[in-house]
N, C-alpha and C positions, 0 to 999 in steps of 0.2 A: 274301086275301093276308096280312092281319094274323095270321090263324089260323096259317098256315104259319111266319110269322116268329117267333111266340111259341113254337111247337113246337120250332123250331131253337134258339132262345135257351134254352129250358128244358133241352134236351139238353146244350147247352154248359155251362150253369151247374152242373148236377148231375153233371157228369163230371169226375173228377180224373185227369189223365194223368200218366204218368211218362216222362221223357226222360233220356237219358244225354248230358251235356255235360261235356267235360273229365274224363271218367271219374268224374264225380260224378252220382249219381242225383238228379234234380230233380223235385219235384212241381209240377204246374201247378194252382194254386188260382184259381178264377174266381168273380167276383161280378158279377151283372147286376141292374140296376134302372133306374128313370127318375127324373128330378129332381123329379117331383111327389111321390115317396115317399122322398126323400133329405133328410137334415138340412141346413138352410141354415147355413153357418158364420158366425160373428160377424166373422171376418177376411175381408178382400177381397184380390183379386189385381188390381193396377192399377186400384183403385177400382171394380171390378165384383164382383157377388155371386159367392160361391163356395159349393160344396156340400162336405160332408165324409163320409168313410167311415173308421171306426175299425177297427183290427184288432190282433191279437196274434200273435206267433210262438209255436208250441207249445213249441219248444226252441231254444236259441241256434244260429245259422247263420253261415256264412262270407260268403254273398252273398245278395242279393235282386235279382231281375230283374223290373222292373215295367213294364207296358204298359197303355195305356188307349185305348179307341176309343169314339167317340160317333156317334150317328145321330139325325137329326130325321126323324120319320115325317110326311110330307106327307099331309094328310087330304083335300085337294082334288084335282081332276083336273089333271094326270095324277098318279095315286098313285105314290109312290116313296119311296125312302130317300135322304136327303141327308146325306152324311158331314160330320161336324163335327170340327174340330181341337180336341182336349182338352188344355188346359194344366194341369199338376198340380205340386204341391209335396208331398214326403214329409216328415213331421215325426215326431220322437220325443218322447215324453212325458218331461218333466224329473222325476226322482225326487229332489227336494231337500226335506228336512223343512220348511224355512221356507215352502215354497210349498204345503204341504198345506192344502187347503180345498175349497170347492165348485168353483172354476174350475181345471181342469188347465192346466198351462203346457207349451208345446211349443217345440221348436227345429227349424228346417229342417235336414235332412240330405241332401236331394237334390231335383232338379226336372228336368223334361223339356224345358226351354226355356232359351235364353241371353238376354243383354241386348238382342239384336236381335229377340226373339220367334221365333227359329227353333227348331223342335221337333226333338228327337232321341229316337227311340224304338226299342227299349225302353231303359229306364234300368237300368244295372247298378250296384248299390251293394255294396261289400265292406267288411269290417272293416279298420280301420287299427290295426296292432299298436302304434303309438306313441300312440294316443289312445283310452283306455278308454271315453270317452264315446260314441265311434262304434261300439261293439260292438253287434251285432245280436242282442239278447237277448230275453227274454220281456216286456220293458217294453211299454207301450202305444204304438201308432203311429196316425198319422192321415194321410190323403191328402186335401188340399183341391184342388178342381178347378173349372174354368170353361171355357165356350166363348165367353165375352164376348157372349152374347145372353140375352134373358129368356125365350125360348120354351122349353117343356119338351122334353127330349130323352132318349133311351135311351143307356145306356153299358154297357160291359163292362170290368171291371178284371181283369187277369191278373197274378198274382204267382207267379213260379217260385222255389223255394227247396228246401233239403234237408229242410225241416220243413213240417208242415201249418200253414196260416194259418187263424186263427179270426176271422171277420168279426163285429163287434159291432153 
């Protein structure tokens, strides 16, 4: 069973699809991993540990559409996949000279949940012409996420945009 799951996931991860949404050609960039192989973030969400994925946009874009799914693989009988609600925050790296050092500084630009912990997915983030800071440019980005449990789980991150996404 696990063998087929990994073959399916492998096919999803290494496939980049194109879609036509609002007459704009969007690339679907996917990243799959598990939390055992993902960097633990120093920051938390609601005092729970979070993991982080860093990425860059190859060229400036108008919008990003971000979606994330998680699953816990049950290893005891009955074997199965248990879906997990993944809560995430999208952050943009600050490019301010006084902050240049070993620790990068980030500011939140979007998230997939509200104050009542209700999830909305996918998350669509578009540039704001009135705020240059919110431009979706080649700056570094980070997604911090959690399922509010300590058990390892698998996840898939999908980012649709007009440009290729480079996961670091």
